[in-house]
C-alpha positions as CSV (number, residue, x, y, z in Angstrom):
1,M,57.5,105.5,82.9
2,T,57.8,106.4,79.3
3,I,61.0,108.4,80.1
4,L,62.4,105.5,82.0
5,S,61.6,103.1,79.2
6,A,63.3,105.4,76.7
7,V,66.4,105.6,78.9
8,Q,66.6,101.9,79.4
9,F,66.3,101.4,75.6
10,A,69.0,104.0,75.0
11,A,71.3,102.2,77.6
12,L,70.6,98.9,75.9
13,M,71.6,100.3,72.5
14,W,74.7,102.0,73.9
15,F,76.0,98.9,75.6
16,K,74.6,96.2,73.3
17,D,78.1,95.1,72.2
18,I,79.4,94.9,75.8
19,P,79.7,91.3,77.1
20,P,77.6,90.5,80.2
21,Y,80.8,89.7,82.2
22,P,82.6,91.5,83.8
23,P,80.1,94.2,84.8
24,N,80.7,97.6,83.2
25,A,81.1,100.3,85.8
26,T,79.1,102.9,83.8
27,L,76.3,100.6,82.9
28,D,76.1,99.4,86.5
29,L,75.8,103.0,87.7
30,I,73.0,103.7,85.2
31,Q,71.1,100.5,86.3
32,Q,71.4,101.6,89.9
33,Y,69.8,105.0,89.2
34,L,67.2,103.4,86.9
35,G,66.3,101.0,89.7
36,L,65.9,103.9,92.1
37,A,63.7,105.8,89.6
38,D,61.5,102.7,89.1
39,R,60.7,102.8,92.8
40,I,59.8,106.4,92.6
41,V,57.0,105.9,90.0
42,P,54.5,104.3,92.5
43,V,55.1,107.3,94.8
44,L,54.2,109.7,92.0
45,L,51.1,107.7,91.2
46,L,50.1,107.7,94.9
47,V,50.4,111.5,95.1
48,N,48.3,111.8,92.0
49,F,45.5,109.6,93.3
50,I,45.5,111.4,96.7
51,N,45.2,114.8,94.9
52,E,42.3,113.4,92.8
53,L,40.6,112.0,95.9
54,K,40.9,115.4,97.7
55,S,39.5,117.1,94.6
56,V,36.5,114.8,94.6
57,S,35.9,115.0,98.4
58,S,36.1,118.8,98.5
59,D,33.8,119.4,95.5
60,K,31.0,121.8,96.7
61,E,28.5,120.5,94.2
62,P,26.5,117.4,95.1
63,I,28.1,114.4,93.5
64,N,26.9,110.9,93.1
65,L,30.1,109.0,92.3
66,P,30.4,106.4,95.1
67,T,31.9,103.8,92.9
68,E,34.6,106.1,91.5
69,V,35.4,107.4,95.0
70,L,35.7,103.8,96.4
71,I,38.0,102.9,93.5
72,A,40.1,106.0,94.1
73,K,40.4,105.1,97.8
74,A,41.2,101.5,97.0
75,M,43.9,102.6,94.5
76,V,45.4,104.9,97.2
77,A,45.5,102.0,99.7
78,I,47.1,99.6,97.1
79,L,49.7,102.1,96.0
80,A,50.5,102.9,99.6
81,I,51.1,99.2,100.3
82,C,53.2,98.8,97.1
83,T,55.2,101.9,98.0
84,T,55.9,100.6,101.5
85,V,56.9,97.2,100.2
86,L,59.2,98.7,97.6
87,A,60.8,101.0,100.2
88,I,61.4,98.0,102.5
89,Q,62.9,96.2,99.5
90,L,65.2,99.1,98.7
91,I,66.4,99.4,102.3
92,G,66.9,95.6,102.4
93,D,68.9,95.6,99.1
94,N,71.0,98.5,100.3
95,Y,71.7,96.8,103.6
96,S,72.6,93.5,101.9
97,Y,75.0,95.3,99.7
98,T,76.8,97.0,102.5
99,H,76.6,94.5,105.3
100,A,77.7,90.9,105.7
101,S,75.0,88.5,106.6
102,P,75.3,86.1,109.6
103,R,75.9,83.3,107.1
104,E,78.7,85.2,105.3
105,T,80.3,86.1,108.6
106,A,80.2,82.5,109.8
107,L,81.9,81.4,106.6
108,A,84.7,83.9,107.0
109,K,85.3,83.0,110.7
110,P,88.1,80.4,110.0
111,F,90.0,83.0,108.0
112,E,92.0,85.7,109.7
113,E,91.9,89.2,108.4
114,G,95.0,90.8,106.9
115,S,96.2,93.5,104.6
116,Y,99.1,94.1,102.3
117,I,100.4,97.6,101.5
118,G,102.5,97.8,98.3
119,P,105.5,100.1,97.6
120,Q,103.2,102.7,96.1
121,G,100.9,102.7,99.1
122,D,98.1,100.6,97.5
123,T,96.4,98.3,99.9
124,L,95.0,94.8,99.3
125,L,92.7,93.4,102.0
126,Y,92.6,89.7,102.4
127,R,91.7,86.7,104.6
128,I,93.9,83.7,105.2
129,M,93.2,80.4,106.8
130,K,96.1,78.6,108.5
131,P,96.5,74.9,108.6
132,L,95.1,73.1,111.6
133,H,97.8,72.6,114.2
134,Y,100.2,74.9,112.3
135,D,103.8,74.1,113.0
136,H,106.2,76.8,111.8
137,R,109.0,74.1,111.4
138,K,107.0,72.5,108.6
139,R,106.3,73.8,105.1
140,Y,102.7,73.9,103.9
141,P,101.1,74.4,100.5
142,L,99.3,77.6,99.7
143,V,96.0,77.7,97.9
144,V,95.1,81.1,96.4
145,G,91.3,81.4,96.0
146,L,90.1,84.2,93.7
147,P,86.6,85.4,94.5
148,A,84.0,85.8,91.8
149,S,82.4,88.9,93.3
150,C,83.6,92.4,94.4
151,W,82.8,93.8,97.8
152,S,83.7,96.8,99.9
153,D,84.3,94.8,103.1
154,N,86.9,92.1,103.9
155,T,84.4,89.4,104.8
156,R,82.1,88.5,102.0
157,Q,84.8,87.4,99.5
158,I,84.9,84.0,101.3
159,D,81.3,83.2,100.3
160,A,82.3,84.2,96.7
161,C,85.2,81.9,96.7
162,P,84.1,78.2,96.3
163,I,87.5,76.6,96.7
164,A,88.0,78.5,100.0
165,K,84.6,77.3,101.4
166,W,85.4,73.7,100.2
167,L,88.8,73.7,101.9
168,A,87.4,75.3,105.1
169,T,85.1,72.3,105.9
170,D,86.2,70.3,109.0
171,E,86.9,67.2,106.9
172,N,89.1,68.9,104.4
173,R,91.0,71.0,107.0
174,R,91.9,67.7,108.7
175,K,92.9,66.0,105.5
176,Y,94.7,68.8,103.6
177,A,96.9,70.9,105.8
178,A,97.4,74.1,103.8
179,F,97.2,77.9,103.9
180,V,94.2,79.3,102.0
181,F,94.6,82.9,100.9
182,V,91.6,84.8,99.7
183,P,92.3,88.4,98.6
184,R,89.4,90.9,98.3
185,C,88.4,92.2,94.9
186,P,87.6,95.9,95.1
187,P,84.4,96.9,93.3
188,H,84.6,97.2,89.5
189,T,88.0,95.5,89.3
190,G,89.2,92.0,88.5
191,W,92.1,89.6,88.7
192,G,93.3,90.3,85.2
193,G,92.6,88.7,81.8
194,V,89.4,90.8,81.2
195,A,89.5,93.6,78.7
196,N,88.6,97.1,79.9
197,T,88.6,96.1,83.5
198,P,91.1,97.4,86.1
199,S,93.2,94.6,87.5
200,V,94.6,94.2,91.0
201,A,96.6,91.1,89.9
202,P,100.0,92.8,90.4
203,L,99.1,93.8,93.9
204,A,97.8,90.2,94.6
205,I,101.1,88.7,93.4
206,E,103.1,91.0,95.7
207,A,100.8,90.0,98.6
208,I,101.3,86.3,97.8
209,L,105.1,86.7,97.8
210,S,104.9,88.6,101.1
211,L,103.3,85.6,102.7
212,D,106.6,83.7,102.5
213,K,108.1,86.1,105.0
214,A,105.2,85.7,107.5
215,F,104.5,82.0,107.3
216,S,106.2,78.7,106.5
217,I,105.0,78.1,102.9
218,D,106.3,75.6,100.5
219,A,107.2,77.7,97.4
220,Q,107.0,74.7,95.1
221,R,103.4,73.9,96.1
222,R,101.4,77.1,95.4
223,Y,98.0,76.6,93.7
224,V,95.3,78.9,92.4
225,S,91.6,78.5,91.7
226,G,88.6,80.6,90.9
227,V,85.2,80.6,89.3
228,S,84.0,83.2,86.7
229,R,86.0,86.4,87.5
230,G,88.2,84.1,89.5
231,G,88.5,81.7,86.6
232,Y,89.8,84.6,84.4
233,G,92.2,85.4,87.2
234,S,93.4,81.9,87.5
235,W,94.4,81.7,83.9
236,H,95.9,85.2,84.1
237,L,98.1,84.5,87.1
238,I,99.6,81.3,85.8
239,G,100.1,82.9,82.4
240,T,101.9,86.0,83.7
241,H,103.6,84.3,86.7
242,P,104.1,80.6,85.9
243,E,107.1,80.5,88.1
244,L,104.9,80.9,91.2
245,F,102.4,78.1,90.7
246,A,102.4,74.3,90.6
247,G,98.7,73.8,89.8
248,A,95.5,75.6,88.9
249,I,91.8,74.8,88.8
250,P,90.2,77.5,86.5
251,V,86.4,77.2,86.4
252,C,84.3,79.0,83.8
253,G,87.2,81.3,82.8
254,E,89.2,82.5,79.9
255,G,92.9,83.1,79.3
256,D,95.3,84.3,76.7
257,P,96.3,81.3,74.4
258,S,99.6,83.1,73.5
259,Q,100.7,82.5,77.1
260,A,100.3,78.8,76.9
261,P,103.9,77.9,76.2
262,G,105.0,79.4,79.5
263,M,102.3,77.4,81.4
264,V,103.4,74.0,80.1
265,G,105.0,73.1,83.5
266,I,101.9,73.9,85.5
267,S,99.3,71.2,86.2
268,V,95.9,72.5,85.1
269,W,92.4,71.0,85.5
270,A,89.9,73.3,83.9
271,F,86.1,73.1,84.1
272,H,83.3,74.7,82.1
273,G,79.6,74.4,81.2
274,A,78.9,74.0,77.5
275,K,75.8,76.2,77.8
276,D,77.5,79.0,79.7
277,M,76.1,82.4,78.6
278,N,78.3,84.5,81.0
279,V,81.7,83.2,79.9
280,P,81.7,81.4,76.6
281,V,82.9,77.8,76.8
282,S,85.4,78.6,74.0
283,G,87.4,80.4,76.7
284,S,88.4,77.1,78.4
285,R,88.5,75.1,75.1
286,N,90.9,77.5,73.5
287,M,93.2,77.5,76.5
288,V,93.2,73.7,76.8
289,N,93.9,73.3,73.1
290,A,96.7,75.9,73.2
291,L,98.3,74.1,76.2
292,K,98.2,70.8,74.4
293,K,99.6,72.3,71.3
294,A,102.5,73.7,73.4
295,G,103.2,70.3,74.8
296,G,101.2,70.4,78.0
297,T,98.9,67.8,79.4
298,P,96.0,69.6,80.9
299,H,92.8,68.0,82.3
300,Y,89.5,69.4,81.1
301,T,86.0,68.6,82.2
302,E,83.1,70.0,80.2
303,Y,79.4,69.6,81.3
304,A,77.3,69.3,78.2
305,D,74.0,70.4,79.9
306,A,75.4,72.9,82.4
307,A,75.6,76.7,82.2
308,H,77.6,79.0,84.5
309,G,76.9,77.7,87.9
310,I,78.8,74.4,87.8
311,W,80.8,74.4,91.1
312,E,78.4,71.9,92.7
313,E,79.4,69.5,89.9
314,V,83.1,70.3,90.2
315,V,83.2,69.3,93.9
316,K,81.9,65.9,92.9
317,T,85.0,65.2,90.7
318,P,86.6,62.1,92.3
319,G,90.1,62.8,93.6
320,L,90.2,66.5,92.6
321,L,91.8,67.8,95.8
322,D,94.1,64.8,96.0
323,W,95.2,65.6,92.5
324,L,95.7,69.3,93.4
325,F,97.8,68.8,96.5
326,A,100.0,66.2,94.7
327,Q,101.3,68.8,92.3
328,K,104.8,70.1,92.8
329,Q,106.8,72.5,90.7
330,E,110.2,70.8,90.2
331,N,111.8,73.1,87.7
332,P,110.0,76.5,87.9
333,P,110.6,78.8,84.9
334,K,112.5,82.1,85.4
335,A,110.6,84.6,87.4
336,S,108.8,87.4,85.4
337,K,108.4,91.0,86.5
338,I,105.4,91.9,88.7
């Protein structure tokens, strides 16, 4: 336990200047192994008590230590129970990390599975929800939902994408006929905009453009939204490819203020919690101020008493979806390179 405490302290000192978001791959790996080692400690204690109990029981000399023997037996029983519980917890954690729950599977059901293979052979898995009563003769808006979490499968990103879950409700599917595209974020990557984090944004842009060939999509009504990691990605995509989007709802994200002049033609409604400890509220404030300075008219909602989990408040915003689907890009800027 002393060794583990020392390693944890060393890791804390090593990564003390690393922001809590996005997760650092090296630190994440260290934490995984430390978590495993923590579960081994009770096993070592159990073995120790068993050996002591055997030593006491096999002593050839008469011994009158009934209390000590009972305590030792009790400790063995307690540690055996603790070890079993921790083992079950470890198995459960591992299963949860590698398998989608029935709830997550049900949330993904309205979304068809798909994949995009880029020119270099890179593959992006995604799910897409078609409009109800899809008619290929009509053109429909496309909502790009960027998940906040990274998974190895092509199912659980729906549960990590609030805008997708919101639009997948029966009421919203009837009211807003649109395609909803949710790409998968591979582990330890992001959607761009975060320093020292590999980005799959270029591949996501290629996949978005490829949808025009497969479906009847209105190229002037593409929208993007995401929370946290997805909030970073929302700002990044409209900053690097303003020609593709008409509107964006970045939630608890951060962008590059120097890209603001190119975003002026995009309708933005940003949200953030003033007490957010994961992504500083300055991330949204700086982007909104930069857009206004560049001549834009972004909407911004800040919750004074909220932290990072504000989506439940965002969905209460009157007319938010009506506002989003009313946006249309009349004069898109010149396309930039992918």
